[in-house]
C-alpha positions as CSV (number, residue, x, y, z in Angstrom):
1,X,6.1,46.6,-49.8
2,X,2.3,46.5,-49.3
3,X,0.8,49.9,-48.7
4,X,-2.1,50.6,-46.3
5,X,-4.4,53.3,-45.1
6,X,-4.0,54.9,-41.7
7,X,-6.9,56.9,-40.3
8,X,-8.2,58.2,-37.0
9,X,-10.7,55.7,-35.7
10,X,-13.8,57.7,-36.1
11,X,-16.4,56.1,-38.4
12,X,-16.3,59.2,-40.6
13,X,-12.6,59.4,-41.4
14,X,-10.9,62.7,-40.8
15,X,-8.0,61.8,-42.9
16,X,-7.7,59.3,-45.8
17,X,-4.2,59.1,-47.0
18,X,-1.7,56.5,-48.2
19,X,1.3,56.1,-46.0
20,X,3.8,53.5,-44.7
21,X,2.9,50.2,-43.2
22,X,3.4,49.7,-39.5
23,X,6.6,47.8,-39.9
24,X,8.0,50.7,-42.0
25,X,7.1,53.1,-39.2
26,X,8.9,50.9,-36.6
27,X,5.9,49.2,-35.0
28,X,5.8,45.6,-33.8
29,X,3.3,43.4,-31.9
30,X,4.6,42.8,-28.4
31,X,4.5,39.4,-26.7
32,X,1.6,38.9,-24.4
33,X,3.8,38.8,-21.3
34,X,5.2,42.3,-22.1
35,X,3.7,45.1,-20.0
36,X,0.0,46.0,-20.5
37,X,-1.8,49.2,-19.8
38,X,-5.1,47.3,-19.8
39,X,-7.1,44.2,-20.8
40,X,-10.2,44.7,-23.0
41,X,-13.3,42.5,-23.0
42,X,-16.8,42.3,-24.3
43,X,-19.5,41.3,-21.8
44,X,-21.2,37.9,-22.7
45,X,-24.8,38.5,-23.8
46,X,-25.5,36.3,-26.8
47,X,-27.8,33.5,-25.6
48,X,-27.1,31.4,-28.7
49,X,-23.4,31.2,-27.8
50,X,-24.2,29.5,-24.5
51,X,-27.7,28.0,-25.1
52,X,-29.2,27.2,-21.7
53,X,-26.0,28.1,-19.8
54,X,-25.3,31.8,-20.2
55,X,-26.5,32.5,-16.6
56,X,-23.8,30.1,-15.4
57,X,-21.1,31.9,-17.4
58,X,-21.6,35.3,-15.9
59,X,-20.5,34.6,-12.3
60,X,-17.2,32.9,-13.4
61,X,-16.6,35.6,-16.0
62,X,-17.0,38.1,-13.2
63,X,-14.3,36.2,-11.2
64,X,-12.0,36.5,-14.2
65,X,-12.6,40.3,-14.3
66,X,-11.9,40.5,-10.6
67,X,-8.6,38.7,-11.0
68,X,-7.6,40.9,-14.0
69,X,-8.5,44.1,-12.2
70,X,-5.9,43.3,-9.5
71,X,-3.4,43.3,-12.3
72,X,-4.3,46.2,-14.6
73,X,-7.1,48.4,-15.9
74,X,-10.0,46.5,-17.4
75,X,-12.2,47.8,-20.2
76,X,-15.5,46.1,-20.9
77,X,-17.8,46.6,-23.9
78,X,-21.5,46.6,-23.1
79,X,-24.5,47.3,-25.3
80,X,-26.1,49.9,-23.0
81,X,-26.7,51.2,-19.5
82,X,-28.9,48.2,-18.6
83,X,-26.2,45.7,-19.5
84,X,-23.7,47.7,-17.6
85,X,-25.8,47.7,-14.5
86,X,-26.3,43.9,-14.8
87,X,-22.5,43.4,-15.3
88,X,-21.8,45.6,-12.3
89,X,-24.0,43.4,-10.1
90,X,-22.0,40.3,-11.1
91,X,-18.7,42.1,-10.5
92,X,-19.9,43.3,-7.1
93,X,-20.8,39.7,-6.1
94,X,-17.3,38.6,-7.3
95,X,-15.6,41.2,-5.2
96,X,-14.1,43.0,-8.2
97,X,-12.4,46.3,-7.5
98,X,-9.9,48.5,-9.2
99,X,-10.0,50.4,-12.4
100,X,-12.8,48.9,-14.4
101,X,-14.2,51.0,-17.2
102,X,-17.4,50.3,-19.2
103,X,-17.9,51.4,-22.7
104,X,-21.3,51.5,-24.5
105,X,-19.9,49.8,-27.6
106,X,-22.5,47.2,-28.7
107,X,-21.2,43.8,-29.9
108,X,-22.7,40.8,-31.5
109,X,-20.8,38.4,-29.2
110,X,-18.2,38.3,-26.5
111,X,-15.1,37.1,-28.3
112,X,-12.9,40.2,-27.9
113,X,-9.7,38.3,-28.9
114,X,-11.1,37.9,-32.4
115,X,-13.2,41.0,-32.9
116,X,-11.0,43.5,-31.0
117,X,-8.1,45.5,-32.3
118,X,-4.6,43.9,-32.3
119,X,-2.2,46.5,-30.9
120,X,1.3,47.2,-32.0
121,X,3.9,49.4,-30.4
122,X,7.2,51.2,-31.1
123,X,9.8,53.0,-28.9
124,X,8.5,56.2,-27.4
125,X,9.1,59.2,-29.7
126,X,8.1,61.9,-27.2
127,X,5.2,63.0,-29.5
128,X,2.4,60.8,-28.1
129,X,0.7,63.4,-26.1
130,X,0.9,66.3,-28.5
131,X,-2.3,68.4,-28.1
132,X,-5.2,68.9,-30.5
133,X,-5.1,71.4,-33.3
134,X,-7.0,74.6,-33.2
135,X,-9.9,72.9,-35.0
136,X,-10.2,70.5,-32.0
137,X,-9.3,67.5,-34.2
138,X,-6.3,65.3,-33.2
139,X,-3.2,66.2,-35.0
140,X,-2.4,63.7,-37.8
141,X,1.3,64.2,-37.0
142,X,0.8,63.3,-33.4
143,X,-1.2,60.2,-34.3
144,X,1.5,59.0,-36.8
145,X,4.1,59.5,-34.0
146,X,2.2,57.6,-31.4
147,X,4.1,54.7,-29.7
148,X,0.8,52.7,-29.7
149,X,-1.3,51.9,-32.7
150,X,-4.3,49.6,-33.4
151,X,-4.4,47.2,-36.4
152,X,-7.9,46.6,-37.6
153,X,-8.5,43.4,-39.5
154,X,-11.7,42.1,-41.2
155,X,-13.8,39.8,-39.0
156,X,-16.3,37.4,-40.5
157,X,-17.2,35.2,-37.5
158,X,-14.8,32.4,-38.4
159,X,-15.9,31.9,-41.9
160,X,-19.4,33.4,-41.8
161,X,-20.5,30.7,-39.3
162,X,-22.5,32.9,-37.0
163,X,-23.9,36.1,-38.6
164,X,-24.5,38.9,-37.9
165,X,-21.1,40.3,-37.0
166,X,-21.4,43.9,-38.1
167,X,-21.2,45.4,-34.6
168,X,-18.2,43.3,-33.8
169,X,-16.4,44.7,-36.9
170,X,-16.8,48.3,-35.5
171,X,-15.0,47.5,-32.2
172,X,-11.4,48.0,-33.3
173,X,-12.2,51.5,-34.5
174,X,-14.0,52.3,-31.3
175,X,-11.1,51.0,-29.2
176,X,-8.6,53.1,-31.2
177,X,-10.8,56.2,-30.9
178,X,-11.1,55.9,-27.2
179,X,-7.4,55.4,-26.7
180,X,-6.6,58.2,-29.2
181,X,-4.2,56.1,-31.3
182,X,-3.8,55.6,-35.0
183,X,-5.6,52.7,-36.7
184,X,-4.1,50.6,-39.6
185,X,-6.5,48.6,-41.7
186,X,-5.0,45.2,-42.4
187,X,-7.0,44.4,-45.5
188,X,-7.8,40.8,-44.8
189,X,-9.7,38.5,-42.4
190,X,-7.6,37.8,-39.3
191,X,-8.7,36.8,-35.7
192,X,-6.4,37.5,-32.8
193,X,-6.8,33.9,-31.6
194,X,-5.3,32.6,-34.8
195,X,-1.8,34.1,-34.1
196,X,0.7,34.2,-31.2
197,X,4.0,36.1,-31.2
198,X,7.2,36.0,-29.1
199,X,7.9,39.8,-29.4
200,X,11.2,39.1,-31.1
201,X,10.1,38.6,-34.7
202,X,8.4,35.1,-34.7
203,X,4.7,34.5,-35.2
204,X,3.0,31.1,-34.7
205,X,-0.2,30.2,-36.5
206,X,-2.0,27.2,-38.1
207,X,-2.6,26.2,-41.7
208,X,-6.1,25.0,-40.9
209,X,-7.2,28.5,-40.0
210,X,-5.2,31.1,-41.9
211,X,-5.2,29.1,-45.2
212,X,-8.9,28.1,-44.9
213,X,-10.8,29.3,-48.0
214,X,-13.5,30.7,-45.7
215,X,-11.1,33.5,-44.7
216,X,-9.1,35.0,-47.5
217,X,-9.6,32.8,-50.6
218,X,-8.1,35.5,-52.9
219,X,-4.8,35.6,-51.0
220,X,-1.9,33.1,-51.4
221,X,0.1,31.8,-48.4
222,X,2.9,34.1,-49.4
223,X,0.6,37.1,-49.5
224,X,-0.9,36.3,-46.1
225,X,2.6,36.0,-44.6
226,X,3.6,39.3,-46.1
227,X,0.6,41.1,-44.6
228,X,1.5,39.6,-41.2
229,X,5.0,40.9,-41.6
230,X,3.9,44.4,-42.8
231,X,1.3,45.0,-40.1
232,X,2.5,43.1,-37.1
233,X,6.2,43.8,-37.5
234,X,7.2,40.1,-37.5
235,X,9.9,38.4,-39.6
236,X,9.3,34.7,-39.2
237,X,6.0,32.9,-39.7
238,X,5.8,29.4,-38.1
239,X,3.1,27.1,-39.3
240,X,1.4,24.3,-37.4
241,X,-1.2,22.0,-39.0
242,X,-4.7,21.2,-37.7
243,X,-6.5,22.4,-34.6
244,X,-8.2,20.4,-31.9
245,X,-11.5,18.6,-32.3
246,X,-14.5,20.7,-31.6
247,X,-12.9,24.1,-32.4
248,X,-15.3,26.0,-34.6
249,X,-12.6,28.5,-35.5
250,X,-10.9,26.0,-37.8
251,X,-7.8,25.6,-35.7
252,X,-6.9,28.7,-33.7
253,X,-3.4,28.6,-32.4
254,X,-4.5,29.6,-28.9
255,X,-6.0,26.2,-28.3
256,X,-2.8,24.4,-29.5
257,X,0.6,26.2,-28.7
258,X,1.7,29.4,-27.2
259,X,4.9,31.3,-26.7
260,X,5.8,31.8,-23.0
261,X,9.3,33.3,-23.7
262,X,11.1,34.4,-26.8
263,X,12.7,31.0,-27.1
264,X,10.1,28.8,-25.5
265,X,6.7,27.4,-26.6
266,X,4.2,25.4,-24.6
267,X,2.0,23.0,-26.5
268,X,-0.8,20.7,-25.5
269,X,-0.4,16.9,-26.1
270,X,-3.0,14.2,-25.8
271,X,-1.7,11.3,-23.8
272,X,-4.4,8.8,-24.8
273,X,-3.6,7.3,-28.3
274,X,-7.2,6.4,-28.7
275,X,-8.3,10.0,-28.4
276,X,-9.1,11.8,-31.7
277,X,-6.8,14.6,-30.8
278,X,-3.8,12.4,-30.3
279,X,-2.5,12.2,-33.9
280,X,-3.3,15.9,-34.5
281,X,-1.3,17.1,-31.6
282,X,1.6,14.6,-32.2
283,X,2.0,16.0,-35.7
284,X,2.0,19.5,-34.4
285,X,4.6,18.5,-31.7
286,X,6.9,17.1,-34.4
287,X,6.6,20.4,-36.3
288,X,7.5,22.4,-33.2
289,X,10.6,20.3,-32.5
290,X,11.7,20.9,-36.1
291,X,11.3,24.7,-35.9
292,X,14.3,27.1,-35.5
293,X,14.4,30.7,-34.4
294,X,15.9,33.5,-36.4
295,X,19.4,32.6,-35.2
296,X,18.9,29.0,-36.2
297,X,18.5,27.6,-32.7
298,X,15.6,25.2,-31.9
299,X,12.9,26.5,-29.7
300,X,12.5,25.0,-26.2
301,X,9.2,23.0,-26.3
302,X,7.3,22.4,-23.0
303,X,4.2,20.1,-23.1
304,X,0.9,20.6,-21.3
305,X,-1.6,17.8,-20.9
306,X,-5.0,18.0,-22.4
307,X,-8.1,17.8,-20.2
308,X,-10.3,14.8,-20.7
309,X,-12.9,15.2,-23.4
310,X,-15.6,17.7,-22.4
311,X,-18.9,16.7,-24.1
312,X,-22.2,18.5,-23.8
313,X,-25.4,17.6,-25.8
314,X,-23.3,15.0,-27.8
315,X,-20.9,17.7,-28.9
316,X,-17.2,17.6,-28.1
317,X,-16.1,21.0,-26.9
318,X,-12.6,22.6,-27.6
319,X,-11.4,22.3,-24.0
320,X,-7.6,23.1,-23.8
321,X,-5.2,24.4,-21.2
322,X,-3.5,26.3,-24.0
323,X,-6.3,28.9,-23.9
324,X,-4.7,30.8,-21.0
325,X,-4.3,34.6,-20.8
326,X,-1.1,36.4,-19.6
327,X,-1.8,39.6,-17.7
328,X,0.7,41.8,-15.8
329,X,0.6,40.0,-12.5
330,X,-1.7,37.0,-13.1
331,X,-2.2,34.2,-15.7
332,X,-5.8,33.1,-16.2
333,X,-5.9,29.3,-16.8
334,X,-9.1,27.5,-17.9
335,X,-9.7,24.4,-15.7
336,X,-12.1,21.5,-16.1
337,X,-12.5,19.8,-12.7
338,X,-9.8,17.1,-13.4
339,X,-6.4,16.3,-11.9
340,X,-4.7,17.5,-15.1
341,X,-5.8,21.0,-14.0
342,X,-3.1,21.1,-11.4
343,X,-0.5,19.6,-13.7
344,X,-1.2,22.4,-16.2
345,X,-1.2,25.1,-13.5
346,X,2.1,23.9,-12.1
347,X,3.7,23.8,-15.6
348,X,2.6,27.4,-16.3
349,X,3.6,28.6,-12.8
350,X,7.1,27.5,-13.6
351,X,7.0,29.5,-16.8
352,X,5.8,32.6,-15.0
353,X,7.3,32.6,-11.6
354,X,6.5,36.3,-11.0
355,X,2.8,35.9,-11.9
356,X,0.1,34.1,-10.0
357,X,-1.5,31.4,-12.2
358,X,-5.2,31.3,-11.4
359,X,-7.3,28.4,-12.5
360,X,-10.9,29.3,-13.1
361,X,-13.5,26.6,-13.9
362,X,-14.5,26.7,-17.6
363,X,-16.7,23.6,-17.8
364,X,-19.7,26.0,-18.5
365,X,-17.7,28.7,-20.3
366,X,-16.4,26.2,-22.9
367,X,-19.9,25.5,-24.0
368,X,-19.4,28.8,-25.9
369,X,-16.5,27.1,-27.7
370,X,-13.8,29.4,-26.2
371,X,-12.2,30.2,-22.9
372,X,-10.1,33.0,-21.3
373,X,-7.7,33.8,-24.1
374,X,-10.6,34.0,-26.6
375,X,-12.5,36.4,-24.3
376,X,-9.6,38.9,-23.7
377,X,-7.4,41.3,-25.7
378,X,-4.4,43.0,-24.3
379,X,-3.5,46.7,-24.7
380,X,0.3,47.1,-24.5
381,X,1.8,49.7,-22.2
């Protein structure tokens, strides 16, 4: 079994010792629909990610924050007090209220799903709130006995596409330090948008992303699978093929297919055979129908339509209804001013009858090559 380092999240480690992997300590990654204590985001500020349009992104982003704040605590990374003040103005205009907390944790970009910590949990041990030692430093024992922990993976901006990303790589540690939870270093490149779990042992991903040589060329498929098992507490790795056209992440799963229940997967399909996504998504659909869960039963597969092609400055953008985010009481759905928006919303509303599915216009947001799932990261309760 692979061994790992577990440390408090401070940049200067207090402890540096070899110990068990998260799975050996009873941790697992919960499904996104399981209870959250919060959603974590990074405020958009990189002009180059939305050239000529970032001013159009801020108001709709603030609407998303306002919807999330009705559901749970919202944490937002900002560079400094000036950025916080600007963000607060947009949130005020959007009518946002509730428990919204700003952190002066500078980032290179806004994609918190990929640069943020991926959290794992285990049953409450009764030791989570043990107090500090006489030295004022958190007790290592209490950290090891926490029921919440952060996994901290390497991030290289989707294969070194958009340097620098040094500030983004510090975010998992800062999140863990603020929350006072242990941090496990995964030891390979992994973005949160490249995986999806059902909370019952299954993890869904894509070959195009995780096996891309621009991520972990030194690791075999079997070695990558083992690290996912060791650090995220999963048992079964389910592989799809290619991602959608225009996706600069090399095929993130959160643009293709998502778990909505332990036994159910929603996946996007392109209905126009002439569209360049048609064959890609049909091949993935065939794979999904062939998949079986740990008991040998087929997964229930529900299809979502694709929006029509969204093209800006002659570039096709990765518009997909699969990039929704599941919060405690709401589901944020990217919409694209097309009748398929309502078809996708109704399909997801049937999957989440106790949550409100909120469609928010992403025709400008998607110019950054991502939508609501890419911008958010859940902190489990």
